[in-house]
N, C-alpha and C positions, 0 to 999 in steps of 0.2 A: 530563336533562342529567347529573346525578351518576351515574345508573345506566349511561349510555353511557361516562362517564369511567372508571368502574371496570372495565366489560367490556372497554375497550380494552386493559387490562393483560394479557389472554389471547387477544384477537382481532386485536391490531395487530402487524404484522410487526416494527416497530422495538423494541416491548417484548420480543418473543420473541428477537430478536437479543441484547438485554441479558441476559435470563433464561438463554439458553443460554451466553452468554459467561461468565456468572458461575457457572454450574454447573461449567464447565470450570476457572475460576480457583480456585474453592473446593476442587474436586476436586484441583487441583494443590498448593494450600497444605496441604491435610490428607494429601497424598500417597496419595490413593485411586486416582490415575491414575499408572500406571507411565510409563516413558519411551515416547514415541510413535515408531513406526518411521519411518525415513527411507529413501527410495531413495538407495543409496550411488553412489559414483563408479565409473566403469569406463573402460578404455582399449581393450583388444582383445576382452575376453571379456564379452559383454553380461550374462550371468547373474551377474556379480560383484556387481551392484547388490543382489542379494537374499541375498547371504552375510553372515554375521556373523563377521568375522576379528579375532582377538585374538592378538598376539605372533607374527603370521605364520601362525597356524593357523585353519582354519575351524571355528568352534565351534557353528555353527547357521545357520539362515535366518530371513528375516522374512515368509514366506508366511503363517504363522498370525497373527502380529501385524497384518499388513495386512488379513487378513480380519476381525479383531476390530475394528481401526480403522474399516473400511467399515461394519461392523455398528453400532458405536457412534455414528458420526456420522449414519448413516442413521435409527437409532432417535430420536436427539436431534431432528433436523430434521423427522422425521415427526410428532413429538409436536406440534411448532408447526403443521404442516399440518393435523393432526386438529382442533386447537382453533380454528384460523382458518377451517376448512371450505373451503379455496380449491380443493382437488383431492382425488381419491380417494387415500387413503393407499397402497393397494396399487400403484396405477399410478405414484404418485410414487416409491415405492421401487424399482420396476423401472427407471425412468429414472435415479434416483440411482446405482444400482449401475453402469450403463453409463457414466455420467459419472465415477464414481470411478475406473473402469478407464482412462478416457481421461486423467485426471489423473495416474495412475501412469505412463502412456506418456509424457506430457509431462515429468515429472520424470526418467524414464529417458533421454529424448533429451538434456535439458538438462545431465544429469550426466555425459555422455561427457567425457572429458578435454579434448579439443581444443575441443568446443562450449563447455564451461565456460571455457576459456582466453579465448575471444573474447567472453565476457560475454553469450551469447544465453541469457537466463534462461528459467525454467519458464513464466513468464507469457506470453512470446511464443508458445512451442510449444503451450501450452494453447489460446491464441486461434487459432493456425494449425490445429490439429487440429479444432476446433469449426467454423471456417470451411470447411474442406475438406468436412466432412459436410453442412453446410447449403447450400453452394453446388454440390455435386455431386449426391448422391442425394437431397438434401433432409432435413430433420429431422422424423421422424414425430411424431405427437402424443403417443404414450407416452413419447418421449424429451424432448419439450418440458416434459411434466409434471414431470420431475426437474430441469429447468433453473431452479432458483430463485435467480437471479442476485443480487437484491437481499438476500435472507435470507443467502446465503453471504457477500456483501461486508460486510454490517453486523456479522455475528458476527466475521469476520475484524477489522474496525475496533475492535471492543470489546476483542479480544485484543491488538491492537496497542498499546492504552493501557497494558498491563502492561509493555511495553518502555520506556516513557518514565519513566526513574527520574530525579528532580530533582537528587539528589546527583551523579549521573553528568554531568549536564548542566552543573552548576556547576564540574566539576572543571577545565575549561579557563579559567574566570574570565572577566573583563570582555572582553577581546578576542574570544573565541569568541562570546560574546552579542552584541557589536556587529556582527560579520560576519553572523550568522544573523537577529538580530531587527531590524536596521535595513534591511538590503537586501531581505529577503524581502517585507514589506508594500509597500514602494516599487515593487518589480518587479511584483507582482500588480496594483497600481492602475494603473501605467503600461501594462501589457499590456492590461487590461480596457478602459481608455479608448482605447488605440490600435486595438484591434479594433472596439470599439463606434463610435467617433466618426471615426476616420480611415479605417479599411478599410470601415466601414459593414457589417460582418457582421450578418446577420440572426440567426444562431444564437447568442445570448448564452450559452446552456448550454456550447456547445463553446468559446467564448472564455474563460470562466472556468475550465474544466477545463484547458485548455492553459496558461493563466496560472499556475494552482497546480502543474501537473506541472513546469513550467519552473523556477518560483521556489523550491519547497519540496523535494519529494523524489520526483519522478517518479510511478511507478505508484500507491504508497499515497496520495499527495496527489490524484492524479487520481480515484481511487476515492472518497476522502472527499468531494471537491467535487461529484462526480457525484451521490452520494448526497444531499448537502446540498441541491442545486438541483433534484433529481428529473429529471436528464437522461435522455435516451434512451440505450439500450445502444450504439447506433451512434456516438453523440458520444464515449462512453468508449473504444470500440474504436479509432476514429480518432486520438484524442489519445494513447492509450497506444502504438499503433503507431508514431507519429511520435517519441515520447519514447524508446522502446527503441532505435530505430535511432540517433538522434543520441547517445545515452548511450554506445554501444559506440564510436562515432567519437570522442567527447571522451575517453573512458577511455584510449585509446591515444595520442592526439595531444597532449593537454595536458601530460602528463609530458615528452614529447619536446621540446615547445616551451619548457617551463620550463627544462630542461637546456640547450637550444640558447641561450636568452637569458642564462643565467648567473644566473637569479633565485634569491634566497634560498630554501632548501628549505621552511622554515616558512611563508613568505609563499605560496610556490606551493602548499603543501598546503592552507592556508586558503582560497585562491582556488579549488582544485578541490572542497573540501568544500562550498563555497557555490554551486557552479554545476553540477557533475555530477549528473544526476538519479537517482541510485540509490545506496544505502548500500554495497552489495556493490562496485559499480563504483568508488566513492570509495575504499574500502579498498585495492582492486587498484591503482588509479592512485597512491595515497599510498605504497604499498609500493615502487614504482619509484623513489622519491625517498629511501628509507630509513626506519628504524623510528620516528624521531621525527616525520617527516613523516606517516607512515601514521596515528600516534595523533592528531595534530592534525587531519587531514583528516576522520578518522572521527568525532571528537568534535564538530566543527563541523557535520557532517552530522546528528548525533544531536540537537544543540542546535536545529537547524533542524526536525528531525522533530517536536519537541514543539509546533510551531505548527500541526500538522495539526487538533487538536481546535479550537483557536482560530479557524483559517481556516474550517473547516466550520461553526462556530457563526455567525461573522460572515456567511458566504454564505447560510446558512439564514434568517437575520433579514432580510438584504437582499433576498432573493428574495421573501419573504412580504410585506414592507412596501413594496417598490419595484417589482421587476420584474413579479411576478404580481398586483399589486394592481389591482383594478378602478378605472377613473376615478371620481373624487369619493367613493371609499370608503376609509376609514381602518380598518385591521385593529385590533380590540381585543385585549387581553392574551390572552384566552381562545382567540381564532382563532389568534394567533401560537403558542400553546402546542400546539394540536391539530395544526398543520401543521409544527411544529418537529421535526426528525429526532432521535428519542429515543436512537439509537445514540450520539450525541455524549455524552449523559449517561453511558452505560456506558463510553465511552472515557475520559472524565475520572475516573470513579469507579475504574476499574482502575488508572489511573496514581496516584491518591491512595492506594489500598490498598497497592499495592507500594512507593510512595516513602515514606509516612508511618506505615505500620504494619509491613510486612514488613522493610524496611531497618533500622529501629530495633530490631526484634525480633532481628535478626542483627548487633546491635552496630555498626550503621552500615556494615557491609560489603556494598555493593551488588553486588560481584562474587559473594559467596556466593549472594546472592538469585538472580542471573542464572543461575549454574551449577545451583542446586538446583531452581528452580521454572520460570524463564522459558525458558531454552534447551532443556531436555528436554521441555517440555510446551506452554506457551502460545505460544511463538514458532514451534515446529514446526506446531502446529495452526493458527495463523494463516496460515501458508504453504499448508497443505492447503486451507483455506477460500478463499483467494485463488485457488488453482489450479482449484478446482471452479467458482468464479465466472467465470474467464476461459474455461474450457470451455464453460460455459453461455452466456456472451455470444457466443462464436463460433457456437454452435448456433442462436442466435436472430438472427443478423446475416446480411446478404447484401451482396455487392459493389456491386450497383446503388444500395442506400441509402447506402453508404459514399461512393461517387462523388458522389452528389447532395448531400453535405454539404461538398464541397471548395469550393464558391462561387468557382470559377475560380482556385483556388490560394491563396485568402486565409489559410486556417489555416497553410500553409507559410510565408507571408510573416510571419504573426503570430508563429510560433515563432522564425524567423530574426532578426527585428527584436528581439523580447523577450529571447531568449538573448544576442544581442550586447550589449544594454543591461545585462543581468545580468552578463556578463563584465566589462564596463568598470567598473560600479558596485562589484561585489564586489572587484575588484582594488584599487580606490581605497581602499575602506573597510578591507580587509585590511591594506593598507600602513600606514594611520595607526594601526590597532589594534595590530598585531604589531610594527611596527618604530619607530613614533614614539611612540605614548602608552604602550604596555606592552611595551617591548623585552625585559624580562626574565621575561615571563610563562611561558616554556617553558624 
């Protein structure tokens, strides 16, 4: 047993996600990793995304940095494949290279000015590109070998932990905490019980993923919930697709509705921060109400984001001890530990390192930590891993399986009812938090 426990440190996918995540985090802190290349924005000229422009002049391009990034991520993940012995490393690398190029294409489409304005994110395009391949010509085996969805997702989630800085979360004070931390668990529990007990949905994995995506922060929360309960890729695909569609709708119509009703901007911002299912969409919607509203909306969403690790932890325990438990069998602590998703440990550890080591080392300036380590390295790489994951999900999914999970439209009903409940409850709590209990917080 002890030998198996030790060997799991280099044979278990969850642990490899932690190791790779912390290789990147340590490399970022020690400044061994230079700025990671990003696909830029473009309007009319598609090749603009590959150019480095400073002060209006072209100073270079990102072709070589992208090749180095592809090589670096390929080698890191191939190291895990080699130790876990799940696939032939050469075959994996061949598939990975193609998936990386598809991820670049997804970013390229998403960063077109008009596409970006409408909030159509890279996650959606990565998913669509993968689905197009799998549902037309079919995904060949050599390409499936590179589609390590869970590994990519878990590494991205570990890196996401670095973005959860406690000092930043506390900057909005008690009202922000009230909106994010009271409403979120209530909505998750309500939606789970509504889907399980009222709608009688058989697929509880899909129920909890939709509940978390709706109540926490969309794609990232859906990914974490799916990994925690070991859901199938098709469940994640369906939940994310629904979330992305309604996020775009809410991003445009909520600010218009708030202005039409003459609602207080700060109240409206807190309302949007607690209900729109994407940090980027929240910031865009908040900016339509003004700079103060943009700040409030963004921080409320960031406060909500910190619950990702807590929610994943609770879901994992609940699934092991209740949902997946055999009749008349009570799992012991060792069994719970073996089945517990270790990426949650990496997520929490990353948040602790940056919140309680790096921020104090920078004299408490969390903005300096963000601009020095997080934004140029860990955040960008988290995006790359998530993009790779969504390409992989699409490559391993087909429309027939997605349709079979609709259960006569029940997931849509669950989302509609859950989001309606979320909108009403968030508005009530935000009103009492920002206008009644702490009117001078902002």
